[in-house]
FIDREN-220325 format. One record per residue (C-alpha): y, x, z; residue in three letters. Coordinates in steps of 0.1 Angstrom, whole numbers, padded with zeros to 4 digits, always signed. Each point is the difference from the previous one (the first is absolute). Layout:
N
YXZALA;...
***
This chain:
763
-0709+1019+0253MET;+0007-0037+0003GLU;-0015-0019+0029LYS;-0009-0030-0020PHE;-0007-0010-0036GLY;+0026-0007-0026LYS;-0008-0037+0000SER;-0007-0002-0037GLN;-0019-0030-0016PRO;-0027+0022-0016VAL;-0026-0020-0019LYS;-0035+0000+0013ARG;-0020+0028-0016THR;-0034-0015+0009GLU;+0007-0032-0019ASP;-0008+0018-0033GLN;-0036+0003+0009ARG;-0002-0034+0018PHE;+0015-0020-0029LEU;-0021+0018-0026THR;-0033-0006+0018GLY;-0004+0035+0013HIS;+0001-0008+0037GLY;-0032+0009+0018ARG;-0011-0026+0025TYR;-0032-0005+0019MET;-0019-0016-0028ASP;+0012+0026-0026ASP;-0021+0030+0011ASP;-0036-0011+0007ILE;-0025+0028-0004PRO;-0028-0005-0025ASP;-0026+0002+0028ASN;+0018-0023+0024ALA;-0018-0028+0018LEU;+0018-0033+0007PHE;+0004-0020+0032ALA;+0002-0037+0005ALA;+0003-0018+0033PHE;-0018-0030+0014PHE;+0025-0020+0019ARG;-0001-0030+0024SER;+0005-0033-0017SER;+0008-0018+0033VAL;+0027+0006+0025ALA;-0020+0000+0032HIS;-0036+0001+0010GLY;-0030+0020+0013TRP;-0020+0020-0024ILE;-0036-0013+0006THR;-0016+0017-0030ALA;+0010+0027-0025LEU;-0026+0009-0027ASP;+0009+0030-0022LEU;-0034+0006-0015ASP;+0005-0017-0033ALA;+0033+0018-0005ALA;-0016+0034+0008ARG;-0026-0007-0027GLU;+0024-0011-0027ALA;+0005+0019-0032ASP;+0022+0030+0003GLY;+0005-0003+0038VAL;+0001+0033+0018ARG;+0010-0010+0035LEU;+0007-0031+0021VAL;+0018+0005+0033ILE;+0005-0023+0029ALA;+0016+0008+0034LEU;-0033+0013+0015ASP;-0003+0025-0028ASP;+0034+0014+0008LEU;-0008+0002+0037ALA;-0034+0016-0006ASN;+0018+0027-0021ALA;+0021+0009+0031GLY;+0032-0016-0013ILE;+0026-0013+0024ASP;+0002-0034-0015THR;+0030-0014+0020VAL;+0033-0001-0018LEU;+0030+0013+0019ASN;+0029-0023+0009ALA;+0030+0004+0022ALA;+0005-0023+0030THR;+0030-0009+0021VAL;+0004-0006+0038SER;+0004-0035+0014ASN;+0029-0012+0020ARG;-0020+0004+0032ASP;-0008+0037-0008GLY;-0036-0006-0011SER;-0012+0011-0035GLN;-0003-0024-0028ALA;-0034-0011-0013ALA;-0018+0027-0021ALA;-0032-0016-0013PRO;-0020+0022-0024ASP;+0004-0005-0037ARG;-0029+0016-0018HIS;+0000+0013-0036MET;-0026-0026-0008LEU;-0006-0032+0018ALA;-0020+0002+0032LYS;-0019-0031+0011ASP;+0029-0023-0008ARG;+0025-0006-0028VAL;+0035-0010+0008ARG;+0019-0005-0033PHE;-0008-0008-0036VAL;-0003+0032-0018GLY;-0012+0021+0029GLU;-0022+0028-0015PRO;-0037-0003+0012VAL;-0018+0024-0023ALA;+0007+0023-0030VAL;-0022+0006-0031VAL;+0002+0033-0019ILE;-0013-0002-0036ALA;+0001+0019-0033GLU;+0024-0025-0015SER;+0025-0025+0014LEU;-0018-0029-0016THR;-0033+0011+0017GLN;+0017+0003+0033ALA;+0016-0035-0002ARG;-0033-0015-0012ASP;-0018+0015+0030ALA;+0026-0014+0024VAL;-0009-0034-0012GLU;-0036+0007+0011LEU;+0010+0005+0037ILE;-0011-0028+0022TRP;+0019-0007+0032MET;-0004-0029+0024GLU;+0029-0009+0023ILE;+0001-0023+0029ASP;+0034-0015-0005ASP;+0026+0000+0027LEU;+0033-0020+0000PRO;+0028+0018-0017ALA;+0030+0008+0022LYS;+0030-0005-0022MET;+0029-0009+0023SER;+0023+0027+0015VAL;-0003-0009+0036ASP;-0024+0004+0030ALA;-0033-0017+0001GLY;-0026-0010-0026GLY;-0032+0017-0009GLU;+0001+0035+0015VAL;+0000+0028-0026LEU;-0004+0029+0024HIS;-0011+0002+0036PRO;+0028+0024+0007GLU;+0025-0029-0007ALA;-0016-0031+0016PRO;+0029-0022-0010ASP;+0005+0018-0033ASN;+0032+0015+0012ARG;+0000+0037-0009ALA;+0032+0009+0019PHE;+0030-0014+0018ASP;+0027+0026-0005TRP;+0036+0002+0013GLY;+0031+0021-0003LEU;+0034-0002+0017GLY;+0014-0015+0031ASP;-0014-0035+0003GLU;+0019-0009+0032ALA;+0034+0012-0013ALA;-0005-0018-0033THR;-0008-0032+0018GLU;+0031+0004+0022ALA;+0021+0005-0031ALA;-0013-0032-0015PHE;+0006-0019+0032GLN;+0038+0009+0000CYS;+0005-0001-0038ALA;+0028-0022-0015ALA;-0023-0008-0030HIS;-0037+0005-0007THR;-0017-0004-0033VAL;-0038+0001-0008SER;-0021-0002-0031LEU;-0037+0001-0008ASN;-0006+0023-0029VAL;-0033+0003-0020HIS;-0007+0031-0020ASP;-0028-0009-0024ASN;-0031+0021-0007ARG;+0000+0019-0033VAL;-0025+0020-0021ILE;+0010+0035-0009ILE;-0009-0002-0036ALA;+0006+0036-0012SER;-0004+0003-0038ILE;-0029+0024+0005GLU;-0026-0012+0026PRO;-0015+0024+0025ARG;-0026+0025-0012GLY;-0017+0032+0009CYS;-0024+0027-0012GLN;-0021+0024+0020ALA;-0021+0030-0009SER;-0020+0025+0021TRP;-0005+0035-0013ASN;-0011+0032+0018ASP;+0006-0015+0034GLY;+0035-0012-0008ARG;+0013-0036-0005LEU;+0026-0008-0026HIS;+0014-0034+0006PHE;+0025-0015-0024ALA;+0018-0033+0006TYR;+0030-0020-0009GLY;+0019+0003+0032GLY;+0032+0010+0018GLN;-0009+0034+0013GLY;-0029+0024+0000VAL;+0001+0017+0034TRP;-0004-0030+0023ALA;-0029-0011-0022MET;-0016+0034+0003ARG;+0003-0002+0038ALA;-0017-0034+0000GLN;-0028+0012-0022LEU;-0006+0030+0021ALA;-0001-0020+0032GLN;-0023-0028-0013LYS;-0023+0021-0020LEU;-0002+0028+0026LYS;+0012+0026-0025LEU;+0024+0029+0005GLU;+0033-0007-0017PRO;-0001+0031-0021GLU;-0032-0012-0016THR;+0019-0031-0014ILE;+0024-0001-0029ARG;+0020-0032-0005VAL;+0019-0006-0032THR;+0021-0028-0014THR;+0007-0007-0036PRO;+0028-0022-0013ASP;+0002-0031+0021VAL;+0010-0035-0012GLY;+0018-0012+0031GLY;-0008+0002+0037GLY;+0027-0018+0021PHE;-0016+0010+0033GLY;-0034-0016-0009MET;-0014+0033-0013LYS;+0009+0020+0031VAL;-0030-0007+0021MET;-0037+0009-0004PRO;-0022-0030-0010TYR;-0038-0004+0004PRO;-0007+0005-0037GLU;+0013+0036+0001TYR;-0024+0011+0026PHE;-0029-0017-0016CYS;+0007+0017-0033ALA;+0002+0034+0017ALA;-0033-0006+0018VAL;-0017-0011-0032ALA;+0012+0031-0018ALA;-0012+0023+0027MET;-0034-0017+0001LYS;-0005+0000-0038LEU;+0017+0032-0010GLY;+0018-0018-0029GLN;+0035-0013-0003PRO;+0004-0036+0011VAL;+0028-0021-0014HIS;+0014-0033+0013TRP;+0029-0021-0013MET;+0009-0034+0014SER;+0006-0029-0023ASP;+0029-0024+0005ARG;-0017-0028+0020SER;-0019+0026+0021GLU;+0034+0016+0008ALA;+0015-0033+0010MET;-0029-0006+0024LEU;-0003+0035+0014SER;+0033+0018-0001ASP;+0020-0007+0031HIS;+0027-0027-0003HIS;+0036+0001+0012GLY;+0024-0019+0023ARG;-0014-0033+0015ASP;+0019-0007+0032LEU;+0020-0027+0015THR;+0030+0008+0023SER;+0022-0020+0023LEU;+0034+0018-0002ALA;+0028-0007+0025GLU;+0036+0012+0002LEU;+0025-0003+0028ALA;+0038+0001-0006PHE;+0031+0002+0021ASP;+0030-0022-0007ALA;+0013+0025-0026ASN;-0032-0002-0019HIS;-0011+0035+0010LYS;-0038+0002+0003ILE;-0009+0007+0036THR;-0038-0001-0002ALA;-0029-0003-0024TYR;-0036-0008+0006ARG;-0029-0006-0023VAL;-0035-0012+0006HIS;-0024+0006-0029SER;-0036-0011-0005LYS;-0018+0023-0025VAL;-0031-0005-0020ASN;-0020+0033+0001LEU;-0029-0013-0021GLY;-0036+0006+0011ALA;+0004+0035+0013TYR;+0026+0025+0010ASN;+0011+0018-0032SER;+0011+0036+0000HIS;+0036-0007+0011PHE;-0003-0038+0003GLY;+0009-0003+0037GLN;+0030+0023-0004ALA;+0016-0017-0030ILE;+0016-0031+0018GLN;+0004+0018+0033THR;+0012+0036-0001ASP;+0012+0000-0036LEU;+0016-0034+0002PHE;+0019+0012+0031SER;+0016+0030-0019LYS;+0026-0023-0014VAL;-0003-0029+0024LEU;+0038-0006+0004MET;+0008+0011-0035GLY;+0036+0011-0005VAL;+0014-0020+0029TYR;+0015+0015+0032ASP;-0023-0017+0026VAL;-0017+0017+0029GLN;-0017-0029+0017THR;-0032-0008-0018THR;-0036-0010+0006TYR;-0029-0001-0024MET;-0034-0015+0006ARG;-0028+0002-0025VAL;-0035-0016+0002GLU;-0026+0011-0025GLY;-0030-0022-0008PHE;-0033+0005-0018TYR;-0010-0025-0028THR;-0027-0001-0026ASN;+0022+0014-0027THR;+0005+0034-0016THR;+0018+0025+0021GLN;+0038+0002+0000VAL;+0017+0034-0001ASP;+0030+0019-0016ALA;+0017-0015-0030TYR;+0032+0014-0015ARG;+0023+0004+0030GLY;-0027-0004+0026ALA;+0016-0020+0029GLY;+0036+0006-0010ARG;+0001-0027-0027PRO;-0015-0024+0026GLU;+0025+0009+0027ALA;+0030-0002-0023ILE;-0012-0033-0015TYR;-0003-0016+0035VAL;+0034+0014+0011LEU;+0020-0009-0031GLU;-0015-0035-0002ARG;+0011-0008+0035VAL;+0034+0017-0005ILE;+0005-0023-0029ASP;-0011-0030+0020ARG;+0025+0009+0027ALA;+0028+0002-0025ALA;-0007-0036-0011ARG;-0004-0014+0035GLU;+0031+0017+0013LEU;+0020-0009-0031GLY;+0009+0037-0008ILE;-0001+0017-0034ASP;-0033+0019-0001PRO;+0017+0031-0013TRP;+0026+0000+0028GLU;-0026-0006+0027LEU;-0019+0031-0011ARG;+0032+0020-0003ARG;+0011-0011+0034ASN;-0032+0015+0015ASN;-0005+0032-0020PHE;-0004+0033+0017ILE;+0033+0018-0006GLN;+0002+0034-0019PRO;+0015+0017+0031GLN;-0030-0009+0021ASN;-0024+0022-0020PHE;-0024+0015+0008PRO;-0010-0033+0015TYR;-0029-0004+0024GLN;-0016-0034-0006THR;-0015-0023+0026ALA;-0035+0011-0012THR;+0009+0037+0004ASP;+0006+0009-0037GLU;+0030+0022-0007THR;+0018-0011-0032TYR;+0018+0031-0013ASP;+0029-0014-0021VAL;+0011-0032-0016GLY;+0030-0020-0013ASP;-0014-0035-0003PHE;+0033-0017-0005ASP;+0009+0022-0029MET;-0034-0008-0017VAL;+0004-0037+0007LEU;+0035-0001-0014SER;-0012+0016-0032ARG;-0027-0027-0003ALA;+0026-0027+0005GLY;+0021+0014-0028GLU;-0030-0001-0024GLN;-0010-0035+0008THR;+0032-0019-0004LYS;+0001-0033-0019GLY;-0029-0017+0018PHE;+0019-0032+0008THR;+0008-0005-0037ALA;-0036+0007-0010ARG;-0012-0025+0025LYS;+0023-0027-0012ALA;-0010+0006-0037ALA;-0037-0003+0010ASP;+0006-0032+0019ALA;+0015-0016-0032GLU;-0034+0008-0017ARG;-0020-0015+0029GLY;-0010+0034+0014LEU;+0004+0013+0035ILE;+0012+0036+0005ARG;-0002+0020+0033GLY;+0011+0034+0010GLN;-0018+0022+0026GLY;+0010+0032+0017LEU;-0022+0025+0018CYS;+0014+0032+0016TYR;-0030+0022+0006TYR;-0007+0034+0016ILE;-0033+0018-0001GLU;-0014+0031+0017SER;-0018+0025-0022ILE;-0035+0007+0014LEU;-0030+0023-0004GLY;-0006+0036+0008ASP;+0034+0017+0006PRO;-0014+0034-0011SER;-0010+0011-0035GLU;-0011+0031-0019ASN;+0010+0014-0034ALA;-0011+0030-0020LYS;+0016+0016-0030VAL;-0018+0024-0024THR;+0013+0019-0030PHE;-0024+0003-0030SER;-0001+0027-0027GLU;+0009-0026-0027ASP;+0034-0005+0017GLY;-0009-0033+0016THR;+0005-0008+0036VAL;-0024-0023+0020THR;+0010-0020+0030LEU;-0028-0012+0022TYR;+0009-0030+0021VAL;-0016-0018+0029GLY;+0010-0035-0010THR;-0017-0022-0025GLN;+0016-0020-0028SER;-0011-0036-0004ASN;+0023-0006-0030GLY;+0034+0008+0016GLN;+0009+0029-0023GLY;-0007+0029+0024HIS;-0007+0024-0028GLU;+0035-0005-0014THR;+0020+0000+0032VAL;-0018+0031+0015TYR;+0004+0020-0031ALA;+0036-0011-0003GLN;+0007+0010+0036PHE;-0016+0034-0003LEU;+0019+0006-0032SER;+0033-0010+0016ASP;-0006+0024+0029GLN;-0013+0030-0019THR;+0011-0002-0036GLY;-0035+0000-0013VAL;+0001-0023-0031PRO;-0016-0033+0008MET;-0023+0001-0030ASP;-0016+0032+0013ARG;-0009-0016+0034ILE;-0034-0014+0006ASN;-0008-0023+0029ILE;-0034+0001+0017VAL;-0009-0027+0025GLN;-0031-0017+0013GLY;-0023+0030+0007ASP;-0010+0010+0035SER;-0010+0034-0012ASP;+0035+0009-0011GLN;+0020-0004+0032LEU;-0011+0001+0037PRO;+0016-0033+0008HIS;+0018-0030-0015GLY;+0013-0033+0012GLY;-0006-0021-0031GLY;+0022-0029-0011THR;+0011-0029+0022GLY;+0028-0011+0022GLY;+0027+0010-0026SER;-0006+0036+0011ARG;-0009+0019-0031SER;+0031+0013-0017VAL;+0019+0006+0033THR;-0028+0019+0018VAL;-0013+0018-0031GLN;+0034+0011-0011SER;+0006+0014+0035THR;-0032+0020-0003ALA;+0011+0012-0035THR;+0033+0011+0014LEU;-0018+0020+0027ALA;-0023+0016-0026THR;+0031+0010-0021ILE;+0015+0016+0031ASP;-0032+0019+0005VAL;+0000+0010-0037MET;+0036+0012+0000ILE;-0006+0020+0032ALA;-0030+0017-0015ALA;+0017+0009-0033PHE;+0032+0012+0017THR;-0011+0035+0013PRO;-0019+0006-0033TYR;+0031-0008-0021LEU;+0023+0019+0024ALA;-0020+0031-0008ASP;+0002-0007-0037LYS;+0037-0005+0002MET;+0006+0029+0022GLY;+0018-0020+0027VAL;-0007-0011+0036GLU;-0020-0031+0006GLU;+0030-0018+0016ASN;+0019+0004-0032ASP;-0025-0020-0021VAL;+0007-0037-0004THR;-0016-0028-0020PHE;+0024-0025-0013ASP;+0007-0017-0033HIS;-0037+0005-0009GLU;+0002+0038+0000THR;-0003+0029+0024PHE;+0033+0020+0004ARG;+0014+0029+0019ALA;+0034+0016-0001SER;-0003+0035-0015GLY;-0029-0010-0023SER;+0001-0013-0035ASN;-0036-0014+0004LEU;+0000-0039+0002THR;-0037-0010-0003PRO;-0011-0035+0001THR;-0029-0009+0022LEU;-0024+0000-0030THR;+0014+0033-0011GLU;-0005+0014+0035ALA;-0036-0012-0001ALA;-0006+0017-0034ASP;+0014+0032+0015MET;-0022-0003+0030ALA;-0031-0006-0022ARG;+0008+0031-0020ALA;+0003+0020+0031ASP;-0033-0013+0014GLY;+0016-0019+0028ARG;-0023-0030-0002ARG;+0009-0008+0036ASP;+0033-0013-0014LEU;-0016-0024-0024LEU;-0012-0026+0026GLN;+0020-0015+0028HIS;-0008-0028+0025GLU;+0016-0017+0029ALA;-0004-0030+0023ARG;+0030-0020+0012ALA;+0005-0026+0026ASN;+0026-0028+0003LEU;+0012-0003+0035ASP;+0013-0036-0006ALA;-0004-0029-0023ARG;+0025-0014-0024SER;+0009-0037-0002TYR;+0006-0015-0035PRO;+0020-0032+0001ASN;+0017-0024-0023GLY;+0010-0035-0009ALA;-0021-0023-0023HIS;+0016-0031-0015VAL;-0022-0025-0018ALA;+0010-0031-0018GLU;-0027-0026-0007VAL;+0001-0031-0022VAL;-0022-0030+0008ILE;-0008-0029-0023ASP;+0003-0030+0023TYR;-0025-0021-0020TYR;-0028+0025-0003THR;+0005+0024+0029GLY;-0001+0029-0024GLU;+0019+0029+0016THR;+0011+0033-0016TRP;+0021+0029+0009VAL;+0030+0000-0023ASP;+0020+0030+0013ARG;-0009+0029+0022TYR;+0024+0026+0013THR;-0009+0031+0021VAL;+0024+0024+0017VAL;-0018+0027+0017ASP;+0008+0030+0022ASP;-0027+0025-0008PHE;+0021+0030+0008GLY;+0001+0027-0027ASN;-0022-0008-0030LEU;-0019+0027-0019ILE;-0007-0023-0029ASN;+0018-0033+0000PRO;-0021-0014-0028MET;-0032+0004+0020LEU;+0016-0015+0031ALA;+0011-0030-0020GLU;-0035-0004-0014GLY;-0015+0001+0035GLN;+0025-0027+0011VAL;-0008-0022-0030HIS;-0038+0003+0007GLY;+0005-0009+0037GLY;+0023-0029-0007VAL;-0025-0015-0025VAL;-0028+0003+0026GLN;+0023-0018+0025GLY;+0008-0027-0026ILE;-0037-0005-0007GLY;-0008-0006+0037GLN;+0030-0023+0004ALA;-0006-0022-0030LEU;-0037+0000-0010SER;-0024+0023+0018GLU;-0022-0015+0027ARG;-0036+0007+0011VAL;-0019-0032+0005VAL;-0033-0005+0018HIS;-0020-0032+0005ASP;-0012-0011+0034ALA;-0032+0020-0005GLN;+0019+0032-0007GLY;-0006+0001-0037GLN;+0028+0017-0019LEU;+0014-0025-0025LEU;+0025+0025-0015THR;-0025+0027-0011ALA;+0012+0005-0036SER;+0032+0003-0019LEU;-0005-0035-0013MET;+0003-0013+0036ASP;+0023+0026+0016TYR;+0035-0002-0014ALA;+0016+0034-0004LEU;+0036+0001-0013PRO;+0004+0002-0037ARG;+0027+0019-0019ALA;+0015-0032-0014ALA;+0006-0013+0036GLU;+0020+0031+0011ILE;+0037+0002-0006PRO;+0019+0032-0008MET;+0005+0018+0033ILE;+0034+0016+0006LYS;-0003+0032+0021PHE;+0028+0020+0015THR;-0002+0031+0022SER;+0026+0004+0027VAL;-0012+0032+0018PRO;+0007+0009+0036VAL;-0019+0034+0001PRO;-0027+0002+0026SER;+0003+0027+0027THR;-0037+0002+0006SER;-0010+0021-0030ASN;+0018+0028-0020PRO;+0003-0021-0031MET;+0018-0029+0017GLY;-0027-0023-0015MET;-0014-0033+0012LYS;-0034-0013-0013GLY;+0001-0028-0026CYS;-0036-0009-0008GLY;-0004-0031+0021GLU;+0036-0011+0004ALA;-0001-0025-0028GLY;-0027-0020+0016THR;+0015+0003+0035VAL;+0032-0018-0012GLY;-0014-0024-0026ALA;-0020-0024+0021LEU;+0028-0013+0022ALA;+0026+0001-0029ALA;-0021-0024-0021VAL;-0011-0021+0029ALA;+0035-0004+0013ASN;+0012-0009-0035ALA;-0026-0028-0002VAL;+0009-0013+0034GLN;+0036+0001-0010ASP;-0008-0021-0031ALA;-0020-0025+0020LEU;+0022-0003+0031TRP;+0023-0027-0014ASP;-0031-0020-0009HIS;-0010-0002+0036GLY;-0027+0027+0000VAL;+0001+0020+0032ARG;-0033+0019-0002GLN;-0009+0018-0032ALA;-0028+0026+0000ASP;-0013+0023-0027MET;-0014-0003-0026PRO;+0024-0023-0017PHE;-0024-0014-0026THR;+0012-0030-0021PRO;-0023-0024+0018HIS;+0012+0011+0034LYS;+0037-0001-0009VAL;-0005-0034-0016TRP;-0016-0013+0032GLU;+0028+0014+0021LEU;+0026-0017-0022LEU;-0018-0033+0000ASN;-0009+0000+0036ASP;+0033+0011+0014GLY;+0025-0023+0017PRO;+0024-0001-0029VAL;-0028-0009-0024ALA;-0012-0027+0024ALA;+0033-0018-0002LYS;
***
């Protein structure tokens, strides 16, 4: 049996139903007797609630229930949402103010849920929301990312949630003091909205003492644990399911207030309760991404080797700690702090601040895009200031292949890599830039090229479950613990099982998103899914082969040790029987051996893998209008062995587009009072297909040693590399025009201002 897939570009099997309108999303299966939820949300960013009158709403037509925080508390619900916290540099714990499912006494961001109405129709629920009367004693909105201002939480009297550090501060300072060259750069990473094509939604029902909770999320088992904890239920009395999901990107991992409110309402009323966010509601209440400013500094010796790196970031957490919010720009950022460069002297400091804005949490890459963006921007700045080719400066500082496994300064162990080989391939594919730049100049256009060499760490639960069952109709069902959000999991899991067992792919069914079907699952996130799930599938196949071997040895009249499974059949010298796995299952069924028709295993990865690669963007700028577009985009990635190159390329394309969107057009804007000014797709500029070039993707695999397939995750890699590639390209284009500080997003107005305010323009 092969130890990894055949790396064939199999077309996505699930697309047939998606593209013909047969996908089943949250709004597609609403029971006839369902009730509908609508939320009353704060219209101001900060203030004390002095009055909340729900009576008119409770008496409105069709209304069955109206819930505020006191109603949840009186029902015995634990109303405080969980959130991870970090430790401060002095060893104390970061601030951990309570965030309740519905506002308690005070509102802290526009869109914060205050009450929920449950009615017989969505229209009735929304009409009743309009009847709720709330008086607020306004407080000043805290919008700046620094200490001071109106205090949001007593636990953080200066609005500083944490002051975190990692590394050797004294050694890093000493390295800077004796450095031949030092380079610094302030880097801003703009806040973005995670506008998944399907907004968040859920549905809850309560029958015979059991809760069924369905939601469009990224995993069912963590959600079940949260529901059990908050609602004071035993986990086995809760079933969580997930239908098809229209995108998640990290935003749909965590539990939100709406989910618990819907579940409580269903338990109280004994009828299904359905809630689906609309677009502007999502833009207000879904957590946002990024939003940090960093001072990055590099120290070099006389040979332009990096001797030290330090970075000081100030992070906007929003009004409360989100589920992973404090960990994103601290622990997860640090996973790839020094990128692909051989440097052991580093120091990282991060300060997190509360503001009267929506919470910030994981967005595609979760800390790793932010870290690579900062590092690759300052590396590029160093090349310019030191007068060195940016490709050669990187090459000069790469970790060398013979040094793997490599222990980083932040205690990560990179398993394998050949960064110079990958970069060289990227160089071959991007030749001709000088000629293209000259041709553009003749037309009055400015062309720039930007390079980013990224590395990322796959994250999430390192363990996973899988179960395989054989049905009488000849089909095989694989139950998985991950959750597709559109990545093509049904195809790649069936392809892998078929590769390893010989079961025809069209006879394999994939079951996911049901907590009753497997004892555990880690969901999707952190580029973990295919790597960890395939490891569990391999373990299950091993269990299956071991179970069938003694049975077939008896059938063949041979010893167990003589039976092998290879080339998709069981074989033994001295026997003419060569049954396939499905034929063996048919034989077992005929013999009444039902114990051989279901197999299950749990597998654990002892180490992570580290996808890496080179992104090269070329941008063109119209000098007179500031219009900026990406004209060419090249990606050379090391994802290790690929099971399905087509799906991997699709993941890269999606990630790159999200990175281009943030770099060129996406930006969350609030006014001074905390009102969100980009609360619709008329105001928030997502990238459009016409603005994206063809993306050239090449795989140059260096197989990972941390899993049996030799794979490296690919789901987030495109975004990790795209931000700095595009930003460095814009900076390259603007450099000769005197622009020394260029930050995302590079909107036409901003670029026009930079060109017209720069020293060259002033002359």
